[in-house]
N, CA, C and O atoms as a GROMACS GRO file, in nm:
protein
  336
    1UNK      N    1  -0.303   0.715  -0.041
    1UNK     CA    2  -0.316   0.859  -0.027
    1UNK      C    3  -0.456   0.887   0.029
    1UNK      O    4  -0.556   0.841  -0.027
    2UNK      N    5  -0.463   0.960   0.138
    2UNK     CA    6  -0.592   0.989   0.202
    2UNK      C    7  -0.682   1.070   0.110
    2UNK      O    8  -0.639   1.164   0.045
    3UNK      N    9  -0.807   1.030   0.106
    3UNK     CA   10  -0.905   1.103   0.026
    3UNK      C   11  -0.906   1.062  -0.121
    3UNK      O   12  -0.994   1.106  -0.196
    4UNK      N   13  -0.813   0.980  -0.163
    4UNK     CA   14  -0.807   0.935  -0.302
    4UNK      C   15  -0.895   0.813  -0.317
    4UNK      O   16  -0.862   0.705  -0.267
    5UNK      N   17  -1.008   0.828  -0.386
    5UNK     CA   18  -1.102   0.719  -0.401
    5UNK      C   19  -1.094   0.652  -0.538
    5UNK      O   20  -1.191   0.591  -0.583
    6UNK      N   21  -0.979   0.663  -0.603
    6UNK     CA   22  -0.963   0.596  -0.731
    6UNK      C   23  -0.972   0.446  -0.709
    6UNK      O   24  -0.951   0.398  -0.597
    7UNK      N   25  -1.003   0.372  -0.811
    7UNK     CA   26  -1.023   0.228  -0.800
    7UNK      C   27  -0.898   0.158  -0.746
    7UNK      O   28  -0.909   0.055  -0.680
    8UNK      N   29  -0.781   0.212  -0.771
    8UNK     CA   30  -0.657   0.151  -0.722
    8UNK      C   31  -0.644   0.163  -0.572
    8UNK      O   32  -0.566   0.090  -0.510
    9UNK      N   33  -0.718   0.254  -0.511
    9UNK     CA   34  -0.706   0.278  -0.367
    9UNK      C   35  -0.830   0.234  -0.290
    9UNK      O   36  -0.858   0.285  -0.182
   10UNK      N   37  -0.903   0.140  -0.346
   10UNK     CA   38  -1.022   0.087  -0.279
   10UNK      C   39  -0.999  -0.058  -0.244
   10UNK      O   40  -0.927  -0.131  -0.313
   11UNK      N   41  -1.061  -0.098  -0.138
   11UNK     CA   42  -1.060  -0.237  -0.098
   11UNK      C   43  -1.199  -0.292  -0.127
   11UNK      O   44  -1.299  -0.239  -0.079
   12UNK      N   45  -1.206  -0.397  -0.205
   12UNK     CA   46  -1.334  -0.457  -0.239
   12UNK      C   47  -1.358  -0.571  -0.141
   12UNK      O   48  -1.278  -0.664  -0.129
   13UNK      N   49  -1.472  -0.563  -0.070
   13UNK     CA   50  -1.506  -0.661   0.032
   13UNK      C   51  -1.648  -0.708   0.008
   13UNK      O   52  -1.735  -0.628  -0.026
   14UNK      N   53  -1.671  -0.835   0.025
   14UNK     CA   54  -1.806  -0.889   0.014
   14UNK      C   55  -1.838  -0.964   0.142
   14UNK      O   56  -1.755  -1.039   0.194
   15UNK      N   57  -1.959  -0.944   0.191
   15UNK     CA   58  -2.007  -1.017   0.308
   15UNK      C   59  -2.137  -1.088   0.269
   15UNK      O   60  -2.204  -1.048   0.175
   16UNK      N   61  -2.170  -1.192   0.341
   16UNK     CA   62  -2.291  -1.269   0.310
   16UNK      C   63  -2.415  -1.214   0.379
   16UNK      O   64  -2.527  -1.248   0.340
   17UNK      N   65  -2.397  -1.131   0.479
   17UNK     CA   66  -2.512  -1.077   0.553
   17UNK      C   67  -2.598  -0.990   0.463
   17UNK      O   68  -2.550  -0.924   0.371
   18UNK      N   69  -2.726  -0.992   0.491
   18UNK     CA   70  -2.820  -0.912   0.413
   18UNK      C   71  -2.816  -0.766   0.456
   18UNK      O   72  -2.788  -0.734   0.571
   19UNK      N   73  -2.845  -0.676   0.362
   19UNK     CA   74  -2.850  -0.534   0.398
   19UNK      C   75  -2.983  -0.502   0.467
   19UNK      O   76  -3.061  -0.420   0.418
   20UNK      N   77  -3.007  -0.566   0.578
   20UNK     CA   78  -3.132  -0.551   0.652
   20UNK      C   79  -3.100  -0.514   0.796
   20UNK      O   80  -3.031  -0.588   0.866
   21UNK      N   81  -3.152  -0.401   0.839
   21UNK     CA   82  -3.133  -0.351   0.976
   21UNK      C   83  -2.985  -0.346   1.016
   21UNK      O   84  -2.949  -0.376   1.130
   22UNK      N   85  -2.900  -0.309   0.921
   22UNK     CA   86  -2.759  -0.290   0.951
   22UNK      C   87  -2.677  -0.417   0.961
   22UNK      O   88  -2.561  -0.413   1.003
   23UNK      N   89  -2.735  -0.531   0.924
   23UNK     CA   90  -2.662  -0.658   0.936
   23UNK      C   91  -2.537  -0.662   0.848
   23UNK      O   92  -2.432  -0.708   0.892
   24UNK      N   93  -2.549  -0.615   0.726
   24UNK     CA   94  -2.433  -0.616   0.637
   24UNK      C   95  -2.326  -0.519   0.686
   24UNK      O   96  -2.207  -0.549   0.678
   25UNK      N   97  -2.366  -0.403   0.735
   25UNK     CA   98  -2.269  -0.306   0.788
   25UNK      C   99  -2.196  -0.365   0.909
   25UNK      O  100  -2.075  -0.349   0.922
   26UNK      N  101  -2.270  -0.432   0.996
   26UNK     CA  102  -2.210  -0.494   1.114
   26UNK      C  103  -2.112  -0.604   1.073
   26UNK      O  104  -2.004  -0.616   1.130
   27UNK      N  105  -2.152  -0.684   0.974
   27UNK     CA  106  -2.065  -0.791   0.926
   27UNK      C  107  -1.938  -0.733   0.864
   27UNK      O  108  -1.829  -0.788   0.881
   28UNK      N  109  -1.952  -0.623   0.792
   28UNK     CA  110  -1.836  -0.558   0.732
   28UNK      C  111  -1.739  -0.510   0.840
   28UNK      O  112  -1.618  -0.533   0.830
   29UNK      N  113  -1.791  -0.444   0.942
   29UNK     CA  114  -1.705  -0.394   1.051
   29UNK      C  115  -1.635  -0.510   1.121
   29UNK      O  116  -1.517  -0.500   1.155
   30UNK      N  117  -1.708  -0.618   1.144
   30UNK     CA  118  -1.650  -0.735   1.209
   30UNK      C  119  -1.539  -0.795   1.123
   30UNK      O  120  -1.434  -0.832   1.176
   31UNK      N  121  -1.562  -0.806   0.993
   31UNK     CA  122  -1.463  -0.861   0.902
   31UNK      C  123  -1.338  -0.773   0.895
   31UNK      O  124  -1.225  -0.823   0.900
   32UNK      N  125  -1.358  -0.643   0.884
   32UNK     CA  126  -1.244  -0.550   0.879
   32UNK      C  127  -1.164  -0.561   1.008
   32UNK      O  128  -1.041  -0.567   1.005
   33UNK      N  129  -1.232  -0.564   1.122
   33UNK     CA  130  -1.165  -0.574   1.252
   33UNK      C  131  -1.082  -0.702   1.261
   33UNK      O  132  -0.966  -0.700   1.303
   34UNK      N  133  -1.143  -0.813   1.223
   34UNK     CA  134  -1.073  -0.941   1.230
   34UNK      C  135  -0.954  -0.944   1.134
   34UNK      O  136  -0.845  -0.988   1.172
   35UNK      N  137  -0.975  -0.899   1.013
   35UNK     CA  138  -0.870  -0.903   0.911
   35UNK      C  139  -0.750  -0.818   0.949
   35UNK      O  140  -0.635  -0.858   0.929
   36UNK      N  141  -0.776  -0.700   1.005
   36UNK     CA  142  -0.667  -0.609   1.036
   36UNK      C  143  -0.626  -0.611   1.183
   36UNK      O  144  -0.542  -0.531   1.225
   37UNK      N  145  -0.684  -0.701   1.260
   37UNK     CA  146  -0.640  -0.722   1.397
   37UNK      C  147  -0.667  -0.606   1.491
   37UNK      O  148  -0.586  -0.575   1.577
   38UNK      N  149  -0.782  -0.544   1.474
   38UNK     CA  150  -0.820  -0.435   1.565
   38UNK      C  151  -0.953  -0.473   1.632
   38UNK      O  152  -1.030  -0.551   1.575
   39UNK      N  153  -0.981  -0.419   1.750
   39UNK     CA  154  -1.110  -0.448   1.813
   39UNK      C  155  -1.226  -0.397   1.728
   39UNK      O  156  -1.214  -0.293   1.662
   40UNK      N  157  -1.338  -0.469   1.728
   40UNK     CA  158  -1.454  -0.431   1.648
   40UNK      C  159  -1.501  -0.290   1.683
   40UNK      O  160  -1.550  -0.218   1.596
   41UNK      N  161  -1.487  -0.251   1.808
   41UNK     CA  162  -1.529  -0.118   1.852
   41UNK      C  163  -1.445  -0.005   1.792
   41UNK      O  164  -1.482   0.112   1.800
   42UNK      N  165  -1.332  -0.041   1.732
   42UNK     CA  166  -1.244   0.059   1.669
   42UNK      C  167  -1.274   0.077   1.520
   42UNK      O  168  -1.207   0.155   1.453
   43UNK      N  169  -1.374   0.004   1.469
   43UNK     CA  170  -1.410   0.011   1.328
   43UNK      C  171  -1.551   0.069   1.316
   43UNK      O  172  -1.644   0.023   1.383
   44UNK      N  173  -1.565   0.170   1.232
   44UNK     CA  174  -1.696   0.232   1.213
   44UNK      C  175  -1.713   0.272   1.067
   44UNK      O  176  -1.615   0.301   0.998
   45UNK      N  177  -1.836   0.272   1.022
   45UNK     CA  178  -1.865   0.318   0.887
   45UNK      C  179  -1.883   0.469   0.895
   45UNK      O  180  -1.974   0.519   0.961
   46UNK      N  181  -1.795   0.541   0.825
   46UNK     CA  182  -1.798   0.688   0.828
   46UNK      C  183  -1.902   0.743   0.731
   46UNK      O  184  -1.966   0.844   0.760
   47UNK      N  185  -1.918   0.678   0.617
   47UNK     CA  186  -2.018   0.722   0.521
   47UNK      C  187  -2.059   0.604   0.435
   47UNK      O  188  -1.984   0.507   0.420
   48UNK      N  189  -2.178   0.613   0.379
   48UNK     CA  190  -2.229   0.509   0.291
   48UNK      C  191  -2.308   0.402   0.363
   48UNK      O  192  -2.313   0.288   0.318
   49UNK      N  193  -2.370   0.437   0.475
   49UNK     CA  194  -2.444   0.339   0.553
   49UNK      C  195  -2.548   0.262   0.472
   49UNK      O  196  -2.572   0.145   0.498
   50UNK      N  197  -2.608   0.327   0.375
   50UNK     CA  198  -2.711   0.262   0.293
   50UNK      C  199  -2.665   0.243   0.149
   50UNK      O  200  -2.747   0.219   0.060
   51UNK      N  201  -2.537   0.253   0.127
   51UNK     CA  202  -2.481   0.242  -0.007
   51UNK      C  203  -2.391   0.119  -0.015
   51UNK      O  204  -2.347   0.066   0.087
   52UNK      N  205  -2.366   0.074  -0.137
   52UNK     CA  206  -2.271  -0.036  -0.156
   52UNK      C  207  -2.128   0.014  -0.142
   52UNK      O  208  -2.037  -0.065  -0.115
   53UNK      N  209  -2.108   0.143  -0.160
   53UNK     CA  210  -1.976   0.204  -0.149
   53UNK      C  211  -1.967   0.275  -0.014
   53UNK      O  212  -2.045   0.367   0.012
   54UNK      N  213  -1.875   0.233   0.068
   54UNK     CA  214  -1.865   0.285   0.204
   54UNK      C  215  -1.726   0.339   0.232
   54UNK      O  216  -1.628   0.299   0.168
   55UNK      N  217  -1.718   0.427   0.326
   55UNK     CA  218  -1.592   0.472   0.381
   55UNK      C  219  -1.588   0.421   0.523
   55UNK      O  220  -1.677   0.449   0.603
   56UNK      N  221  -1.483   0.346   0.555
   56UNK     CA  222  -1.470   0.285   0.687
   56UNK      C  223  -1.358   0.356   0.762
   56UNK      O  224  -1.253   0.386   0.707
   57UNK      N  225  -1.384   0.382   0.890
   57UNK     CA  226  -1.290   0.451   0.976
   57UNK      C  227  -1.236   0.353   1.078
   57UNK      O  228  -1.312   0.284   1.145
   58UNK      N  229  -1.104   0.347   1.092
   58UNK     CA  230  -1.040   0.266   1.194
   58UNK      C  231  -0.976   0.361   1.295
   58UNK      O  232  -0.897   0.448   1.257
   59UNK      N  233  -1.011   0.346   1.421
   59UNK     CA  234  -0.957   0.432   1.526
   59UNK      C  235  -0.826   0.372   1.579
   59UNK      O  236  -0.814   0.250   1.592
   60UNK      N  237  -0.732   0.457   1.609
   60UNK     CA  238  -0.605   0.413   1.663
   60UNK      C  239  -0.492   0.499   1.611
   60UNK      O  240  -0.515   0.601   1.546
   61UNK      N  241  -0.372   0.457   1.640
   61UNK     CA  242  -0.252   0.529   1.595
   61UNK      C  243  -0.241   0.514   1.443
   61UNK      O  244  -0.226   0.402   1.393
   62UNK      N  245  -0.248   0.624   1.372
   62UNK     CA  246  -0.255   0.619   1.225
   62UNK      C  247  -0.131   0.554   1.163
   62UNK      O  248  -0.144   0.478   1.067
   63UNK      N  249  -0.013   0.582   1.214
   63UNK     CA  250   0.108   0.522   1.156
   63UNK      C  251   0.112   0.372   1.180
   63UNK      O  252   0.149   0.295   1.092
   64UNK      N  253   0.073   0.331   1.299
   64UNK     CA  254   0.071   0.189   1.332
   64UNK      C  255  -0.034   0.115   1.248
   64UNK      O  256  -0.008   0.008   1.194
   65UNK      N  257  -0.153   0.174   1.238
   65UNK     CA  258  -0.259   0.114   1.157
   65UNK      C  259  -0.219   0.105   1.011
   65UNK      O  260  -0.241   0.002   0.946
   66UNK      N  261  -0.159   0.211   0.957
   66UNK     CA  262  -0.119   0.212   0.816
   66UNK      C  263  -0.015   0.103   0.789
   66UNK      O  264  -0.024   0.032   0.688
   67UNK      N  265   0.082   0.089   0.877
   67UNK     CA  266   0.186  -0.014   0.858
   67UNK      C  267   0.124  -0.153   0.867
   67UNK      O  268   0.156  -0.240   0.787
   68UNK      N  269   0.037  -0.173   0.964
   68UNK     CA  270  -0.027  -0.303   0.981
   68UNK      C  271  -0.114  -0.336   0.859
   68UNK      O  272  -0.114  -0.449   0.811
   69UNK      N  273  -0.189  -0.237   0.810
   69UNK     CA  274  -0.275  -0.258   0.695
   69UNK      C  275  -0.193  -0.289   0.570
   69UNK      O  276  -0.230  -0.377   0.493
   70UNK      N  277  -0.084  -0.218   0.549
   70UNK     CA  278   0.000  -0.245   0.432
   70UNK      C  279   0.052  -0.388   0.434
   70UNK      O  280   0.050  -0.457   0.332
   71UNK      N  281   0.098  -0.432   0.552
   71UNK     CA  282   0.148  -0.569   0.564
   71UNK      C  283   0.039  -0.671   0.538
   71UNK      O  284   0.061  -0.769   0.466
   72UNK      N  285  -0.079  -0.649   0.595
   72UNK     CA  286  -0.189  -0.742   0.577
   72UNK      C  287  -0.236  -0.746   0.432
   72UNK      O  288  -0.263  -0.853   0.378
   73UNK      N  289  -0.246  -0.630   0.368
   73UNK     CA  290  -0.286  -0.625   0.227
   73UNK      C  291  -0.183  -0.696   0.140
   73UNK      O  292  -0.220  -0.764   0.044
   74UNK      N  293  -0.057  -0.681   0.172
   74UNK     CA  294   0.048  -0.751   0.097
   74UNK      C  295   0.031  -0.902   0.112
   74UNK      O  296   0.043  -0.976   0.014
   75UNK      N  297   0.002  -0.949   0.235
   75UNK     CA  298  -0.022  -1.091   0.258
   75UNK      C  299  -0.143  -1.140   0.176
   75UNK      O  300  -0.138  -1.247   0.115
   76UNK      N  301  -0.249  -1.061   0.176
   76UNK     CA  302  -0.369  -1.099   0.102
   76UNK      C  303  -0.342  -1.106  -0.048
   76UNK      O  304  -0.392  -1.195  -0.116
   77UNK      N  305  -0.262  -1.013  -0.100
   77UNK     CA  306  -0.229  -1.013  -0.242
   77UNK      C  307  -0.146  -1.136  -0.278
   77UNK      O  308  -0.168  -1.199  -0.382
   78UNK      N  309  -0.052  -1.170  -0.191
   78UNK     CA  310   0.032  -1.288  -0.216
   78UNK      C  311  -0.053  -1.414  -0.213
   78UNK      O  312  -0.037  -1.502  -0.298
   79UNK      N  313  -0.144  -1.423  -0.115
   79UNK     CA  314  -0.234  -1.537  -0.107
   79UNK      C  315  -0.323  -1.549  -0.229
   79UNK      O  316  -0.346  -1.659  -0.279
   80UNK      N  317  -0.374  -1.436  -0.276
   80UNK     CA  318  -0.461  -1.436  -0.394
   80UNK      C  319  -0.383  -1.480  -0.518
   80UNK      O  320  -0.435  -1.553  -0.602
   81UNK      N  321  -0.259  -1.436  -0.528
   81UNK     CA  322  -0.177  -1.472  -0.643
   81UNK      C  323  -0.147  -1.622  -0.644
   81UNK      O  324  -0.133  -1.684  -0.749
   82UNK      N  325  -0.138  -1.681  -0.524
   82UNK     CA  326  -0.112  -1.824  -0.513
   82UNK      C  327  -0.240  -1.906  -0.523
   82UNK      O  328  -0.236  -2.029  -0.528
   83UNK      N  329  -0.354  -1.838  -0.526
   83UNK     CA  330  -0.481  -1.908  -0.536
   83UNK      C  331  -0.537  -1.954  -0.403
   83UNK      O  332  -0.623  -2.042  -0.399
   84UNK      N  333  -0.488  -1.897  -0.294
   84UNK     CA  334  -0.536  -1.935  -0.160
   84UNK      C  335  -0.664  -1.866  -0.125
   84UNK      O  336  -0.718  -1.887  -0.016
   0.00000   0.00000   0.00000
């Protein structure tokens, strides 16, 4: 649900890059792009540039992105449950 920031609707991501001169933000955008199969230029941090809690914006067709994200998240959950 859009705008719902409850813990159940958050994606927890960790990157190894340091929060120095935007390195961690850049690493986050790159990881999100790779994971969800979108170009890096289509991923931007909408808010939380200097915070640990961020809102990330993905540009593109919203229905297509939502379907792709649901499938990818389902794959990640299955992998995590199997210990992958």
